[in-house]
C-alpha positions, 0 to 999 in steps of 0.5 A: 821539962827537967832537961839539963842544958850544958853550954861551953865556957865561952858560951857561958861567958857571953851569957853571963855578960849579957845577963850582968849588963841588962839582958840586951847587948849588941854583938860589937859590944860583946866582942869588944868587952870579951876581947873576941871576934864578932864571928866567935861571939856569933857562934856562941849566940847561935848555941844560946838561941838553939838552947832557948837562952837568948834571941837575936834582935836586929835593929836599924841604926841611923848612919849604919849600912847594916842593922846592929844585932843585939843578944836578948836573953829569954826568961830561961836565959835570965834564970839559968844556973849551971849544974855541977856534974 
């Protein structure tokens, strides 16, 4: 399984933020920290899940109408290093 996985700069920004902040971060926190819209973050998270770098975790929080989505890195996401090409 020597497949090289490439991700965009914006997706890498999400990956690095989650990795540097404990491996589990909510979408709203990501959007706030990176100064982007949640839907933009969600597009990057979709890319990360397709590449098996992360998973989404929905958590029901008291007082909230809908669950909060967290981005949780997989073992692959925690150890991935970009390659130069």
